[in-house]
Gaussian input, Z-matrix of N, CA and C with variables (Angstrom, degrees):
# hf/3-21g

backbone

0 1
 N
 C     1     B1
 C     2     B2     1     A1
 N     3     B3     2     A2     1     D1
 C     4     B4     3     A3     2     D2
 C     5     B5     4     A4     3     D3
 N     6     B6     5     A5     4     D4
 C     7     B7     6     A6     5     D5
 C     8     B8     7     A7     6     D6
 N     9     B9     8     A8     7     D7
 C    10    B10     9     A9     8     D8
 C    11    B11    10    A10     9     D9
 N    12    B12    11    A11    10    D10
 C    13    B13    12    A12    11    D11
 C    14    B14    13    A13    12    D12
 N    15    B15    14    A14    13    D13
 C    16    B16    15    A15    14    D14
 C    17    B17    16    A16    15    D15
 N    18    B18    17    A17    16    D16
 C    19    B19    18    A18    17    D17
 C    20    B20    19    A19    18    D18
 N    21    B21    20    A20    19    D19
 C    22    B22    21    A21    20    D20
 C    23    B23    22    A22    21    D21
 N    24    B24    23    A23    22    D22
 C    25    B25    24    A24    23    D23
 C    26    B26    25    A25    24    D24
 N    27    B27    26    A26    25    D25
 C    28    B28    27    A27    26    D26
 C    29    B29    28    A28    27    D27
 N    30    B30    29    A29    28    D28
 C    31    B31    30    A30    29    D29
 C    32    B32    31    A31    30    D30
 N    33    B33    32    A32    31    D31
 C    34    B34    33    A33    32    D32
 C    35    B35    34    A34    33    D33
 N    36    B36    35    A35    34    D34
 C    37    B37    36    A36    35    D35
 C    38    B38    37    A37    36    D36
 N    39    B39    38    A38    37    D37
 C    40    B40    39    A39    38    D38
 C    41    B41    40    A40    39    D39
 N    42    B42    41    A41    40    D40
 C    43    B43    42    A42    41    D41
 C    44    B44    43    A43    42    D42
 N    45    B45    44    A44    43    D43
 C    46    B46    45    A45    44    D44
 C    47    B47    46    A46    45    D45
 N    48    B48    47    A47    46    D46
 C    49    B49    48    A48    47    D47
 C    50    B50    49    A49    48    D48
 N    51    B51    50    A50    49    D49
 C    52    B52    51    A51    50    D50
 C    53    B53    52    A52    51    D51
 N    54    B54    53    A53    52    D52
 C    55    B55    54    A54    53    D53
 C    56    B56    55    A55    54    D54
 N    57    B57    56    A56    55    D55
 C    58    B58    57    A57    56    D56
 C    59    B59    58    A58    57    D57
 N    60    B60    59    A59    58    D58
 C    61    B61    60    A60    59    D59
 C    62    B62    61    A61    60    D60
 N    63    B63    62    A62    61    D61
 C    64    B64    63    A63    62    D62
 C    65    B65    64    A64    63    D63
 N    66    B66    65    A65    64    D64
 C    67    B67    66    A66    65    D65
 C    68    B68    67    A67    66    D66
 N    69    B69    68    A68    67    D67
 C    70    B70    69    A69    68    D68
 C    71    B71    70    A70    69    D69
 N    72    B72    71    A71    70    D70
 C    73    B73    72    A72    71    D71
 C    74    B74    73    A73    72    D72
 N    75    B75    74    A74    73    D73
 C    76    B76    75    A75    74    D74
 C    77    B77    76    A76    75    D75
 N    78    B78    77    A77    76    D76
 C    79    B79    78    A78    77    D77
 C    80    B80    79    A79    78    D78
 N    81    B81    80    A80    79    D79
 C    82    B82    81    A81    80    D80
 C    83    B83    82    A82    81    D81
 N    84    B84    83    A83    82    D82
 C    85    B85    84    A84    83    D83
 C    86    B86    85    A85    84    D84
 N    87    B87    86    A86    85    D85
 C    88    B88    87    A87    86    D86
 C    89    B89    88    A88    87    D87
 N    90    B90    89    A89    88    D88
 C    91    B91    90    A90    89    D89
 C    92    B92    91    A91    90    D90
 N    93    B93    92    A92    91    D91
 C    94    B94    93    A93    92    D92
 C    95    B95    94    A94    93    D93
 N    96    B96    95    A95    94    D94
 C    97    B97    96    A96    95    D95
 C    98    B98    97    A97    96    D96
 N    99    B99    98    A98    97    D97
 C   100   B100    99    A99    98    D98
 C   101   B101   100   A100    99    D99
 N   102   B102   101   A101   100   D100
 C   103   B103   102   A102   101   D101
 C   104   B104   103   A103   102   D102
 N   105   B105   104   A104   103   D103
 C   106   B106   105   A105   104   D104
 C   107   B107   106   A106   105   D105
 N   108   B108   107   A107   106   D106
 C   109   B109   108   A108   107   D107
 C   110   B110   109   A109   108   D108
 N   111   B111   110   A110   109   D109
 C   112   B112   111   A111   110   D110
 C   113   B113   112   A112   111   D111
 N   114   B114   113   A113   112   D112
 C   115   B115   114   A114   113   D113
 C   116   B116   115   A115   114   D114
 N   117   B117   116   A116   115   D115
 C   118   B118   117   A117   116   D116
 C   119   B119   118   A118   117   D117
 N   120   B120   119   A119   118   D118
 C   121   B121   120   A120   119   D119
 C   122   B122   121   A121   120   D120
 N   123   B123   122   A122   121   D121
 C   124   B124   123   A123   122   D122
 C   125   B125   124   A124   123   D123
 N   126   B126   125   A125   124   D124
 C   127   B127   126   A126   125   D125
 C   128   B128   127   A127   126   D126
 N   129   B129   128   A128   127   D127
 C   130   B130   129   A129   128   D128
 C   131   B131   130   A130   129   D129
 N   132   B132   131   A131   130   D130
 C   133   B133   132   A132   131   D131
 C   134   B134   133   A133   132   D132
 N   135   B135   134   A134   133   D133
 C   136   B136   135   A135   134   D134
 C   137   B137   136   A136   135   D135
 N   138   B138   137   A137   136   D136
 C   139   B139   138   A138   137   D137
 C   140   B140   139   A139   138   D138
 N   141   B141   140   A140   139   D139
 C   142   B142   141   A141   140   D140
 C   143   B143   142   A142   141   D141
 N   144   B144   143   A143   142   D142
 C   145   B145   144   A144   143   D143
 C   146   B146   145   A145   144   D144
 N   147   B147   146   A146   145   D145
 C   148   B148   147   A147   146   D146
 C   149   B149   148   A148   147   D147
 N   150   B150   149   A149   148   D148
 C   151   B151   150   A150   149   D149
 C   152   B152   151   A151   150   D150
 N   153   B153   152   A152   151   D151
 C   154   B154   153   A153   152   D152
 C   155   B155   154   A154   153   D153
 N   156   B156   155   A155   154   D154
 C   157   B157   156   A156   155   D155
 C   158   B158   157   A157   156   D156
 N   159   B159   158   A158   157   D157
 C   160   B160   159   A159   158   D158
 C   161   B161   160   A160   159   D159
 N   162   B162   161   A161   160   D160
 C   163   B163   162   A162   161   D161
 C   164   B164   163   A163   162   D162
 N   165   B165   164   A164   163   D163
 C   166   B166   165   A165   164   D164
 C   167   B167   166   A166   165   D165
 N   168   B168   167   A167   166   D166
 C   169   B169   168   A168   167   D167
 C   170   B170   169   A169   168   D168
 N   171   B171   170   A170   169   D169
 C   172   B172   171   A171   170   D170
 C   173   B173   172   A172   171   D171
 N   174   B174   173   A173   172   D172
 C   175   B175   174   A174   173   D173
 C   176   B176   175   A175   174   D174
 N   177   B177   176   A176   175   D175
 C   178   B178   177   A177   176   D176
 C   179   B179   178   A178   177   D177
 N   180   B180   179   A179   178   D178
 C   181   B181   180   A180   179   D179
 C   182   B182   181   A181   180   D180
 N   183   B183   182   A182   181   D181
 C   184   B184   183   A183   182   D182
 C   185   B185   184   A184   183   D183
 N   186   B186   185   A185   184   D184
 C   187   B187   186   A186   185   D185
 C   188   B188   187   A187   186   D186
 N   189   B189   188   A188   187   D187
 C   190   B190   189   A189   188   D188
 C   191   B191   190   A190   189   D189
 N   192   B192   191   A191   190   D190
 C   193   B193   192   A192   191   D191
 C   194   B194   193   A193   192   D192
 N   195   B195   194   A194   193   D193
 C   196   B196   195   A195   194   D194
 C   197   B197   196   A196   195   D195
 N   198   B198   197   A197   196   D196
 C   199   B199   198   A198   197   D197
 C   200   B200   199   A199   198   D198
 N   201   B201   200   A200   199   D199
 C   202   B202   201   A201   200   D200
 C   203   B203   202   A202   201   D201
 N   204   B204   203   A203   202   D202
 C   205   B205   204   A204   203   D203
 C   206   B206   205   A205   204   D204
 N   207   B207   206   A206   205   D205
 C   208   B208   207   A207   206   D206
 C   209   B209   208   A208   207   D207
 N   210   B210   209   A209   208   D208
 C   211   B211   210   A210   209   D209
 C   212   B212   211   A211   210   D210
 N   213   B213   212   A212   211   D211
 C   214   B214   213   A213   212   D212
 C   215   B215   214   A214   213   D213
 N   216   B216   215   A215   214   D214
 C   217   B217   216   A216   215   D215
 C   218   B218   217   A217   216   D216
 N   219   B219   218   A218   217   D217
 C   220   B220   219   A219   218   D218
 C   221   B221   220   A220   219   D219
 N   222   B222   221   A221   220   D220
 C   223   B223   222   A222   221   D221
 C   224   B224   223   A223   222   D222
 N   225   B225   224   A224   223   D223
 C   226   B226   225   A225   224   D224
 C   227   B227   226   A226   225   D225
 N   228   B228   227   A227   226   D226
 C   229   B229   228   A228   227   D227
 C   230   B230   229   A229   228   D228
 N   231   B231   230   A230   229   D229
 C   232   B232   231   A231   230   D230
 C   233   B233   232   A232   231   D231
 N   234   B234   233   A233   232   D232
 C   235   B235   234   A234   233   D233
 C   236   B236   235   A235   234   D234
 N   237   B237   236   A236   235   D235
 C   238   B238   237   A237   236   D236
 C   239   B239   238   A238   237   D237
 N   240   B240   239   A239   238   D238
 C   241   B241   240   A240   239   D239
 C   242   B242   241   A241   240   D240
 N   243   B243   242   A242   241   D241
 C   244   B244   243   A243   242   D242
 C   245   B245   244   A244   243   D243
 N   246   B246   245   A245   244   D244
 C   247   B247   246   A246   245   D245
 C   248   B248   247   A247   246   D246
 N   249   B249   248   A248   247   D247
 C   250   B250   249   A249   248   D248
 C   251   B251   250   A250   249   D249
 N   252   B252   251   A251   250   D250
 C   253   B253   252   A252   251   D251
 C   254   B254   253   A253   252   D252
 N   255   B255   254   A254   253   D253
 C   256   B256   255   A255   254   D254
 C   257   B257   256   A256   255   D255
 N   258   B258   257   A257   256   D256
 C   259   B259   258   A258   257   D257
 C   260   B260   259   A259   258   D258

   B1=1.4369
   B2=1.5285
   B3=1.3202
   B4=1.4614
   B5=1.5301
   B6=1.3283
   B7=1.4672
   B8=1.5122
   B9=1.3260
   B10=1.4636
   B11=1.5290
   B12=1.3249
   B13=1.4650
   B14=1.5171
   B15=1.3360
   B16=1.4660
   B17=1.5165
   B18=1.3286
   B19=1.4662
   B20=1.5260
   B21=1.3262
   B22=1.4686
   B23=1.5240
   B24=1.3250
   B25=1.4622
   B26=1.5312
   B27=1.3238
   B28=1.4649
   B29=1.5188
   B30=1.3188
   B31=1.4629
   B32=1.5313
   B33=1.3198
   B34=1.4708
   B35=1.5241
   B36=1.3500
   B37=1.4672
   B38=1.5261
   B39=1.3443
   B40=1.4672
   B41=1.5266
   B42=1.3208
   B43=1.4743
   B44=1.5246
   B45=1.3342
   B46=1.4687
   B47=1.5260
   B48=1.3243
   B49=1.4641
   B50=1.5268
   B51=1.3351
   B52=1.4580
   B53=1.5237
   B54=1.3188
   B55=1.4633
   B56=1.5238
   B57=1.3110
   B58=1.4536
   B59=1.5257
   B60=1.3158
   B61=1.4608
   B62=1.5233
   B63=1.3290
   B64=1.4599
   B65=1.5236
   B66=1.3352
   B67=1.4535
   B68=1.5189
   B69=1.3236
   B70=1.4612
   B71=1.5277
   B72=1.3185
   B73=1.4599
   B74=1.5251
   B75=1.3232
   B76=1.4636
   B77=1.5272
   B78=1.3326
   B79=1.4697
   B80=1.5361
   B81=1.3397
   B82=1.4697
   B83=1.5290
   B84=1.3218
   B85=1.4632
   B86=1.5268
   B87=1.3187
   B88=1.4629
   B89=1.5328
   B90=1.3345
   B91=1.4646
   B92=1.5314
   B93=1.3261
   B94=1.4611
   B95=1.5291
   B96=1.3205
   B97=1.4632
   B98=1.5304
   B99=1.3222
   B100=1.4648
   B101=1.5320
   B102=1.3331
   B103=1.4626
   B104=1.5297
   B105=1.3315
   B106=1.4609
   B107=1.5140
   B108=1.3317
   B109=1.4689
   B110=1.5244
   B111=1.3258
   B112=1.4641
   B113=1.5264
   B114=1.3177
   B115=1.4578
   B116=1.5213
   B117=1.3205
   B118=1.4646
   B119=1.5231
   B120=1.3085
   B121=1.4608
   B122=1.5210
   B123=1.3034
   B124=1.4591
   B125=1.5244
   B126=1.3317
   B127=1.4578
   B128=1.5093
   B129=1.3129
   B130=1.4580
   B131=1.5176
   B132=1.3232
   B133=1.4634
   B134=1.5255
   B135=1.3298
   B136=1.4640
   B137=1.5284
   B138=1.3544
   B139=1.4699
   B140=1.5313
   B141=1.3433
   B142=1.4588
   B143=1.5307
   B144=1.3232
   B145=1.4641
   B146=1.5157
   B147=1.3126
   B148=1.4634
   B149=1.5298
   B150=1.3347
   B151=1.4679
   B152=1.5181
   B153=1.3286
   B154=1.4686
   B155=1.5216
   B156=1.3086
   B157=1.4561
   B158=1.5246
   B159=1.3260
   B160=1.4536
   B161=1.5196
   B162=1.3546
   B163=1.4638
   B164=1.5248
   B165=1.3155
   B166=1.4583
   B167=1.5216
   B168=1.3037
   B169=1.4554
   B170=1.5425
   B171=1.3179
   B172=1.4755
   B173=1.5211
   B174=1.3292
   B175=1.4606
   B176=1.5318
   B177=1.3216
   B178=1.4643
   B179=1.5224
   B180=1.3152
   B181=1.4773
   B182=1.5258
   B183=1.3327
   B184=1.4624
   B185=1.5281
   B186=1.3281
   B187=1.4611
   B188=1.5272
   B189=1.3269
   B190=1.4632
   B191=1.5238
   B192=1.3185
   B193=1.4699
   B194=1.5176
   B195=1.3257
   B196=1.4669
   B197=1.5213
   B198=1.3353
   B199=1.4657
   B200=1.5261
   B201=1.3336
   B202=1.4695
   B203=1.5256
   B204=1.3436
   B205=1.4663
   B206=1.5286
   B207=1.3152
   B208=1.4679
   B209=1.5280
   B210=1.3236
   B211=1.4669
   B212=1.5270
   B213=1.3189
   B214=1.4641
   B215=1.5267
   B216=1.3318
   B217=1.4609
   B218=1.5296
   B219=1.3180
   B220=1.4645
   B221=1.5195
   B222=1.3369
   B223=1.4672
   B224=1.5285
   B225=1.3257
   B226=1.4679
   B227=1.5223
   B228=1.3292
   B229=1.4632
   B230=1.5217
   B231=1.3252
   B232=1.4759
   B233=1.5315
   B234=1.3177
   B235=1.4618
   B236=1.5331
   B237=1.3199
   B238=1.4609
   B239=1.5363
   B240=1.3090
   B241=1.4645
   B242=1.5326
   B243=1.3055
   B244=1.4697
   B245=1.5305
   B246=1.3291
   B247=1.4694
   B248=1.5308
   B249=1.3189
   B250=1.4637
   B251=1.5297
   B252=1.3082
   B253=1.4732
   B254=1.5003
   B255=1.3195
   B256=1.4641
   B257=1.5144
   B258=1.2881
   B259=1.4622
   B260=1.4978
   A1=107.59
   A2=117.38
   A3=119.52
   A4=109.93
   A5=116.09
   A6=121.84
   A7=114.17
   A8=117.14
   A9=120.10
   A10=110.10
   A11=116.78
   A12=121.06
   A13=111.95
   A14=116.46
   A15=120.54
   A16=109.93
   A17=116.43
   A18=121.44
   A19=110.91
   A20=116.59
   A21=120.49
   A22=111.33
   A23=117.00
   A24=121.04
   A25=110.84
   A26=116.87
   A27=120.64
   A28=110.55
   A29=116.22
   A30=120.55
   A31=110.86
   A32=116.15
   A33=120.79
   A34=111.49
   A35=118.51
   A36=119.31
   A37=112.31
   A38=117.06
   A39=119.79
   A40=111.26
   A41=116.75
   A42=122.89
   A43=110.78
   A44=115.44
   A45=124.59
   A46=114.48
   A47=117.87
   A48=120.50
   A49=110.09
   A50=116.71
   A51=120.82
   A52=110.13
   A53=115.03
   A54=121.48
   A55=107.79
   A56=115.99
   A57=120.98
   A58=108.29
   A59=115.90
   A60=121.22
   A61=109.95
   A62=116.37
   A63=121.20
   A64=111.71
   A65=116.86
   A66=121.23
   A67=113.27
   A68=116.67
   A69=121.49
   A70=111.37
   A71=116.23
   A72=120.90
   A73=112.47
   A74=117.42
   A75=119.54
   A76=113.40
   A77=119.75
   A78=117.82
   A79=112.09
   A80=116.98
   A81=120.30
   A82=110.36
   A83=117.28
   A84=120.39
   A85=110.50
   A86=116.81
   A87=121.08
   A88=110.75
   A89=117.22
   A90=120.89
   A91=110.70
   A92=116.72
   A93=120.30
   A94=111.16
   A95=116.24
   A96=120.02
   A97=110.38
   A98=117.15
   A99=120.87
   A100=111.64
   A101=116.68
   A102=121.44
   A103=112.29
   A104=116.76
   A105=120.55
   A106=113.33
   A107=116.67
   A108=120.85
   A109=112.43
   A110=116.30
   A111=121.16
   A112=108.39
   A113=115.40
   A114=122.24
   A115=106.60
   A116=116.52
   A117=120.58
   A118=109.91
   A119=115.30
   A120=120.75
   A121=109.06
   A122=115.35
   A123=120.93
   A124=110.20
   A125=115.09
   A126=121.61
   A127=109.64
   A128=117.10
   A129=122.46
   A130=109.83
   A131=115.55
   A132=120.72
   A133=109.78
   A134=115.23
   A135=120.17
   A136=113.09
   A137=116.67
   A138=119.17
   A139=111.12
   A140=115.65
   A141=124.02
   A142=114.05
   A143=116.06
   A144=120.82
   A145=109.58
   A146=115.21
   A147=120.70
   A148=108.72
   A149=116.46
   A150=121.01
   A151=108.87
   A152=114.93
   A153=120.27
   A154=108.40
   A155=115.64
   A156=122.06
   A157=108.30
   A158=115.55
   A159=122.34
   A160=109.83
   A161=115.35
   A162=120.46
   A163=108.35
   A164=115.02
   A165=120.78
   A166=110.25
   A167=116.38
   A168=122.00
   A169=108.14
   A170=116.59
   A171=120.34
   A172=109.78
   A173=116.66
   A174=120.83
   A175=110.65
   A176=116.46
   A177=121.34
   A178=112.24
   A179=116.99
   A180=120.42
   A181=110.40
   A182=115.98
   A183=120.20
   A184=110.07
   A185=117.10
   A186=121.28
   A187=111.19
   A188=116.91
   A189=121.02
   A190=110.43
   A191=117.43
   A192=120.65
   A193=111.29
   A194=117.49
   A195=121.49
   A196=110.46
   A197=116.82
   A198=121.42
   A199=111.17
   A200=116.56
   A201=121.11
   A202=110.50
   A203=116.48
   A204=120.61
   A205=111.01
   A206=117.16
   A207=120.89
   A208=111.35
   A209=116.72
   A210=121.15
   A211=110.39
   A212=117.16
   A213=120.46
   A214=111.27
   A215=117.77
   A216=121.01
   A217=110.58
   A218=116.36
   A219=120.48
   A220=110.97
   A221=117.63
   A222=119.56
   A223=111.54
   A224=117.68
   A225=120.32
   A226=110.42
   A227=116.67
   A228=120.42
   A229=111.13
   A230=117.46
   A231=120.81
   A232=109.15
   A233=118.36
   A234=121.38
   A235=110.59
   A236=117.46
   A237=120.55
   A238=110.54
   A239=116.82
   A240=120.70
   A241=110.58
   A242=117.00
   A243=120.23
   A244=112.53
   A245=116.56
   A246=119.16
   A247=112.44
   A248=117.50
   A249=121.12
   A250=109.96
   A251=114.96
   A252=119.85
   A253=108.24
   A254=114.35
   A255=119.06
   A256=109.89
   A257=115.47
   A258=119.91
   A259=111.51
   D1=144.17
   D2=176.82
   D3=-86.14
   D4=166.98
   D5=-173.27
   D6=-52.12
   D7=-50.14
   D8=-178.80
   D9=-63.24
   D10=-38.42
   D11=177.20
   D12=-62.59
   D13=-38.05
   D14=177.18
   D15=-63.01
   D16=-44.74
   D17=178.60
   D18=-58.13
   D19=-47.73
   D20=-179.56
   D21=-65.78
   D22=-38.23
   D23=-179.93
   D24=-63.34
   D25=-46.27
   D26=178.46
   D27=-60.34
   D28=-44.42
   D29=179.58
   D30=-62.62
   D31=-43.28
   D32=-177.54
   D33=-67.62
   D34=-48.32
   D35=-175.98
   D36=-72.52
   D37=-19.11
   D38=176.83
   D39=-92.72
   D40=7.31
   D41=-178.75
   D42=55.80
   D43=46.70
   D44=176.62
   D45=65.80
   D46=16.70
   D47=176.95
   D48=-82.80
   D49=-41.79
   D50=-178.75
   D51=-102.23
   D52=132.26
   D53=176.47
   D54=-132.04
   D55=121.16
   D56=-178.92
   D57=-101.59
   D58=122.12
   D59=179.05
   D60=-80.97
   D61=151.31
   D62=179.89
   D63=-56.59
   D64=-36.81
   D65=-178.96
   D66=-65.22
   D67=-18.49
   D68=175.75
   D69=-99.58
   D70=-37.93
   D71=-174.31
   D72=-65.97
   D73=-53.26
   D74=-172.30
   D75=-66.71
   D76=-39.74
   D77=173.47
   D78=-62.66
   D79=-36.73
   D80=178.31
   D81=-66.26
   D82=-42.97
   D83=177.86
   D84=-61.91
   D85=-41.26
   D86=178.86
   D87=-61.58
   D88=-45.39
   D89=178.92
   D90=-63.67
   D91=-41.42
   D92=179.68
   D93=-65.25
   D94=-35.57
   D95=176.91
   D96=-67.34
   D97=-40.91
   D98=177.93
   D99=-63.04
   D100=-34.24
   D101=178.86
   D102=-76.38
   D103=-13.16
   D104=-178.23
   D105=86.32
   D106=12.59
   D107=-178.19
   D108=-82.20
   D109=-24.64
   D110=176.44
   D111=-134.23
   D112=159.13
   D113=172.96
   D114=-121.26
   D115=148.95
   D116=-177.88
   D117=-130.78
   D118=146.89
   D119=174.46
   D120=-149.07
   D121=152.05
   D122=179.82
   D123=-80.09
   D124=143.36
   D125=177.34
   D126=-159.80
   D127=-170.55
   D128=178.77
   D129=-107.05
   D130=133.78
   D131=178.26
   D132=-76.17
   D133=176.18
   D134=-179.23
   D135=-62.88
   D136=-22.64
   D137=176.42
   D138=-101.19
   D139=23.42
   D140=172.35
   D141=66.67
   D142=29.44
   D143=175.82
   D144=-104.23
   D145=148.88
   D146=178.27
   D147=-69.33
   D148=131.06
   D149=-177.87
   D150=-150.72
   D151=155.86
   D152=174.38
   D153=-91.10
   D154=131.26
   D155=179.39
   D156=-107.79
   D157=136.16
   D158=-174.63
   D159=-115.96
   D160=146.03
   D161=174.98
   D162=-144.60
   D163=149.36
   D164=176.89
   D165=-70.08
   D166=140.38
   D167=172.95
   D168=-93.53
   D169=174.33
   D170=175.84
   D171=-60.06
   D172=-42.00
   D173=177.11
   D174=-63.06
   D175=-37.30
   D176=178.00
   D177=-65.29
   D178=-39.04
   D179=177.73
   D180=-65.04
   D181=-39.27
   D182=177.16
   D183=-63.79
   D184=-43.90
   D185=179.04
   D186=-65.29
   D187=-38.78
   D188=177.53
   D189=-59.56
   D190=-43.20
   D191=178.10
   D192=-63.58
   D193=-40.33
   D194=177.17
   D195=-62.59
   D196=-46.46
   D197=-179.97
   D198=-63.74
   D199=-39.14
   D200=179.18
   D201=-62.56
   D202=-45.00
   D203=178.43
   D204=-61.72
   D205=-44.76
   D206=178.13
   D207=-61.72
   D208=-42.22
   D209=-179.99
   D210=-62.61
   D211=-42.80
   D212=179.83
   D213=-63.84
   D214=-39.07
   D215=176.81
   D216=-63.23
   D217=-45.95
   D218=-177.76
   D219=-65.65
   D220=-47.25
   D221=-178.12
   D222=-66.68
   D223=-33.33
   D224=175.97
   D225=-65.29
   D226=-42.21
   D227=179.05
   D228=-64.91
   D229=-41.67
   D230=178.68
   D231=-64.78
   D232=-40.90
   D233=178.30
   D234=-60.67
   D235=-40.45
   D236=178.11
   D237=-63.07
   D238=-44.17
   D239=179.84
   D240=-63.71
   D241=-43.51
   D242=-178.54
   D243=-69.14
   D244=-28.28
   D245=-178.27
   D246=-88.11
   D247=-6.71
   D248=-178.34
   D249=-67.68
   D250=128.92
   D251=176.68
   D252=-114.27
   D253=126.48
   D254=177.32
   D255=-78.63
   D256=139.95
   D257=179.64
   D258=-80.24

């Protein structure tokens, strides 16, 4: 998927709650590429413009699973704190 497509996908699957700005997305994609989590190649977008297309690598899928596990631990802990009622 190209950068703009990633932005739209995140917005769509989050039901317009999350919006990623270009100033945040492209530096993050660059860092992820440097880490080997994604690979990028030039191609043509659906409107025939030159664009970089990104895909997860095997290492990226492994990192995604690690991040998902960490996120679930953190959100579970926050939920416990928020649900705590003092007597």
